Backbone as JSON Lines, residues from 0, in Angstrom:
{"i":0,"aa":"M","n":[0.28,-33.71,61.17],"ca":[1.21,-33.83,62.26],"c":[0.77,-32.88,63.38]}
{"i":1,"aa":"V","n":[0.74,-33.37,64.57],"ca":[0.33,-32.59,65.74],"c":[1.57,-32.16,66.51]}
{"i":2,"aa":"K","n":[1.61,-30.91,66.9],"ca":[2.7,-30.39,67.73],"c":[2.11,-29.94,69.05]}
{"i":3,"aa":"H","n":[2.82,-30.18,70.12],"ca":[2.41,-29.73,71.45],"c":[3.37,-28.63,71.87]}
{"i":4,"aa":"I","n":[2.82,-27.55,72.41],"ca":[3.66,-26.44,72.87],"c":[3.27,-26.09,74.3]}
{"i":5,"aa":"L","n":[4.24,-25.61,75.03],"ca":[4.03,-25.15,76.39],"c":[3.78,-23.65,76.35]}
{"i":6,"aa":"V","n":[2.7,-23.2,76.96],"ca":[2.34,-21.79,76.96],"c":[2.23,-21.32,78.4]}
{"i":7,"aa":"T","n":[2.84,-20.2,78.7],"ca":[2.76,-19.61,80.03],"c":[1.79,-18.44,79.98]}
{"i":8,"aa":"L","n":[0.8,-18.46,80.87],"ca":[-0.21,-17.4,80.93],"c":[-0.21,-16.78,82.32]}
{"i":9,"aa":"S","n":[-0.52,-15.5,82.35],"ca":[-0.7,-14.85,83.65],"c":[-2.03,-15.32,84.22]}
{"i":10,"aa":"D","n":[-2.27,-15.0,85.49],"ca":[-3.55,-15.37,86.11],"c":[-4.72,-14.75,85.35]}
{"i":11,"aa":"E","n":[-4.57,-13.5,84.96],"ca":[-5.65,-12.81,84.23],"c":[-5.9,-13.47,82.87]}
{"i":12,"aa":"Q","n":[-4.83,-13.82,82.17],"ca":[-4.99,-14.49,80.88],"c":[-5.67,-15.85,81.05]}
{"i":13,"aa":"Y","n":[-5.28,-16.58,82.1],"ca":[-5.9,-17.88,82.32],"c":[-7.38,-17.74,82.68]}
{"i":14,"aa":"R","n":[-7.73,-16.69,83.42],"ca":[-9.15,-16.44,83.72],"c":[-9.93,-16.23,82.42]}
{"i":15,"aa":"C","n":[-9.33,-15.53,81.48],"ca":[-9.98,-15.33,80.17],"c":[-10.17,-16.67,79.45]}
{"i":16,"aa":"V","n":[-9.15,-17.51,79.47],"ca":[-9.27,-18.84,78.85],"c":[-10.37,-19.63,79.54]}
{"i":17,"aa":"S","n":[-10.39,-19.6,80.86],"ca":[-11.42,-20.32,81.61],"c":[-12.82,-19.81,81.27]}
{"i":18,"aa":"F","n":[-12.94,-18.48,81.13],"ca":[-14.22,-17.88,80.77],"c":[-14.69,-18.36,79.39]}
{"i":19,"aa":"L","n":[-13.75,-18.54,78.47],"ca":[-14.1,-18.94,77.11],"c":[-14.29,-20.45,76.94]}
{"i":20,"aa":"R","n":[-13.93,-21.23,77.98],"ca":[-14.12,-22.68,77.9],"c":[-15.6,-22.97,77.74]}
{"i":21,"aa":"N","n":[-15.92,-23.88,76.86],"ca":[-17.27,-24.27,76.47],"c":[-17.97,-23.22,75.61]}
{"i":22,"aa":"K","n":[-17.26,-22.12,75.31],"ca":[-17.77,-21.14,74.36],"c":[-16.94,-21.21,73.07]}
{"i":23,"aa":"M","n":[-15.62,-21.38,73.24],"ca":[-14.71,-21.47,72.09],"c":[-13.94,-22.78,72.06]}
{"i":24,"aa":"G","n":[-14.31,-23.72,72.9],"ca":[-13.65,-25.02,72.94],"c":[-13.92,-25.7,74.26]}
{"i":25,"aa":"S","n":[-13.72,-27.01,74.28],"ca":[-14.03,-27.75,75.5],"c":[-12.82,-27.93,76.41]}
{"i":26,"aa":"S","n":[-11.64,-27.55,75.94],"ca":[-10.43,-27.66,76.77],"c":[-9.62,-26.38,76.62]}
{"i":27,"aa":"D","n":[-8.65,-26.19,77.51],"ca":[-7.77,-25.03,77.43],"c":[-7.08,-24.99,76.07]}
{"i":28,"aa":"A","n":[-6.6,-26.15,75.6],"ca":[-5.9,-26.22,74.33],"c":[-6.81,-25.8,73.17]}
{"i":29,"aa":"E","n":[-8.04,-26.28,73.16],"ca":[-8.98,-25.9,72.1],"c":[-9.28,-24.42,72.13]}
{"i":30,"aa":"V","n":[-9.47,-23.87,73.33],"ca":[-9.75,-22.44,73.46],"c":[-8.58,-21.63,72.9]}
{"i":31,"aa":"L","n":[-7.36,-21.94,73.33],"ca":[-6.19,-21.19,72.86],"c":[-6.02,-21.32,71.35]}
{"i":32,"aa":"R","n":[-6.21,-22.53,70.82],"ca":[-6.09,-22.73,69.37],"c":[-7.13,-21.9,68.63]}
{"i":33,"aa":"N","n":[-8.37,-21.91,69.11],"ca":[-9.43,-21.15,68.43],"c":[-9.25,-19.64,68.56]}
{"i":34,"aa":"V","n":[-8.76,-19.2,69.71],"ca":[-8.46,-17.76,69.86],"c":[-7.36,-17.37,68.88]}
{"i":35,"aa":"F","n":[-6.33,-18.19,68.79],"ca":[-5.23,-17.92,67.85],"c":[-5.73,-17.89,66.41]}
{"i":36,"aa":"L","n":[-6.54,-18.87,66.02],"ca":[-7.06,-18.89,64.65],"c":[-7.98,-17.71,64.38]}
{"i":37,"aa":"S","n":[-8.75,-17.3,65.37],"ca":[-9.6,-16.12,65.22],"c":[-8.76,-14.87,65.03]}
{"i":38,"aa":"W","n":[-7.66,-14.77,65.79],"ca":[-6.76,-13.63,65.66],"c":[-6.14,-13.61,64.26]}
{"i":39,"aa":"L","n":[-5.71,-14.78,63.77],"ca":[-5.15,-14.84,62.42],"c":[-6.17,-14.4,61.38]}
{"i":40,"aa":"A","n":[-7.41,-14.84,61.54],"ca":[-8.46,-14.46,60.6],"c":[-8.68,-12.95,60.63]}
{"i":41,"aa":"E","n":[-8.65,-12.38,61.81],"ca":[-8.82,-10.93,61.95],"c":[-7.7,-10.18,61.24]}
{"i":42,"aa":"K","n":[-6.51,-10.72,61.3],"ca":[-5.35,-10.09,60.68],"c":[-5.2,-10.49,59.21]}
{"i":43,"aa":"A","n":[-6.18,-11.2,58.69],"ca":[-6.17,-11.66,57.29],"c":[-4.99,-12.56,56.99]}
{"i":44,"aa":"M","n":[-4.57,-13.34,57.95],"ca":[-3.44,-14.26,57.76],"c":[-3.88,-15.71,57.87]}
{"i":45,"aa":"I","n":[-5.18,-15.99,57.77],"ca":[-5.68,-17.33,58.03],"c":[-5.08,-18.37,57.08]}
{"i":46,"aa":"G","n":[-4.72,-17.99,55.89],"ca":[-4.13,-18.94,54.96],"c":[-2.62,-18.87,54.91]}
{"i":47,"aa":"C","n":[-1.98,-18.32,55.94],"ca":[-0.54,-18.06,55.88],"c":[0.3,-19.32,55.71]}
{"i":48,"aa":"W","n":[-0.18,-20.46,56.18],"ca":[0.63,-21.67,56.06],"c":[0.67,-22.18,54.63]}
{"i":49,"aa":"E","n":[-0.15,-21.63,53.76],"ca":[-0.16,-22.03,52.36],"c":[0.85,-21.22,51.54]}
{"i":50,"aa":"I","n":[1.39,-20.17,52.11],"ca":[2.31,-19.28,51.41],"c":[3.73,-19.66,51.8]}
{"i":51,"aa":"D","n":[4.61,-19.78,50.81],"ca":[6.0,-20.15,51.08],"c":[6.69,-19.17,52.0]}
{"i":52,"aa":"R","n":[6.41,-17.9,51.85],"ca":[7.07,-16.87,52.65],"c":[6.14,-16.31,53.7]}
{"i":53,"aa":"A","n":[5.41,-17.15,54.38],"ca":[4.39,-16.7,55.33],"c":[4.98,-15.88,56.47]}
{"i":54,"aa":"V","n":[6.1,-16.3,57.02],"ca":[6.68,-15.59,58.16],"c":[7.09,-14.18,57.75]}
{"i":55,"aa":"E","n":[7.76,-14.06,56.61],"ca":[8.17,-12.74,56.13],"c":[6.96,-11.86,55.86]}
{"i":56,"aa":"E","n":[5.92,-12.42,55.26],"ca":[4.72,-11.64,54.95],"c":[4.03,-11.18,56.23]}
{"i":57,"aa":"F","n":[3.95,-12.09,57.21],"ca":[3.33,-11.73,58.48],"c":[4.11,-10.6,59.15]}
{"i":58,"aa":"Q","n":[5.43,-10.73,59.21],"ca":[6.24,-9.7,59.84],"c":[6.11,-8.37,59.1]}
{"i":59,"aa":"R","n":[6.07,-8.39,57.78],"ca":[5.92,-7.17,57.0],"c":[4.61,-6.48,57.35]}
{"i":60,"aa":"R","n":[3.53,-7.25,57.4],"ca":[2.21,-6.67,57.72],"c":[2.18,-6.15,59.15]}
{"i":61,"aa":"W","n":[2.77,-6.88,60.07],"ca":[2.74,-6.49,61.48],"c":[3.56,-5.22,61.69]}
{"i":62,"aa":"I","n":[4.77,-5.18,61.15],"ca":[5.65,-4.03,61.31],"c":[5.06,-2.82,60.6]}
{"i":63,"aa":"E","n":[4.47,-3.03,59.44],"ca":[3.85,-1.95,58.68],"c":[2.78,-1.23,59.51]}
{"i":64,"aa":"K","n":[2.01,-1.98,60.28],"ca":[0.96,-1.39,61.1],"c":[1.53,-0.72,62.35]}
{"i":65,"aa":"K","n":[2.65,-1.19,62.85],"ca":[3.23,-0.67,64.08],"c":[4.06,0.59,63.86]}
{"i":66,"aa":"E","n":[4.64,0.74,62.67],"ca":[5.5,1.9,62.41],"c":[4.65,3.16,62.29]}
{"i":67,"aa":"P","n":[5.07,4.22,62.97],"ca":[4.32,5.49,62.83],"c":[4.5,6.05,61.43]}
{"i":68,"aa":"K","n":[3.46,6.57,60.91],"ca":[3.5,7.16,59.56],"c":[4.02,8.59,59.68]}
{"i":69,"aa":"T","n":[4.94,8.92,58.81],"ca":[5.47,10.29,58.81],"c":[4.9,11.04,57.62]}
{"i":70,"aa":"T","n":[4.62,12.3,57.82],"ca":[4.11,13.13,56.73],"c":[5.17,14.12,56.32]}
{"i":71,"aa":"V","n":[5.25,14.35,55.05],"ca":[6.27,15.27,54.53],"c":[5.59,16.47,53.92]}
């Protein structure tokens, strides 16, 4: 099943997408999809859609990295 989403980008972000066209995809949509998938792979979440609790796991990992560590 294919889903279409509307994405708003700043001028600078769109320049980045344009720069990556024909390097990471032949269209804006392909570039954004591939950038997103690359980001997921970097965060070790590439298989997240296979996990029943993917959203909760993603949020746990994201928040875990963002919270400052306290030392006692």
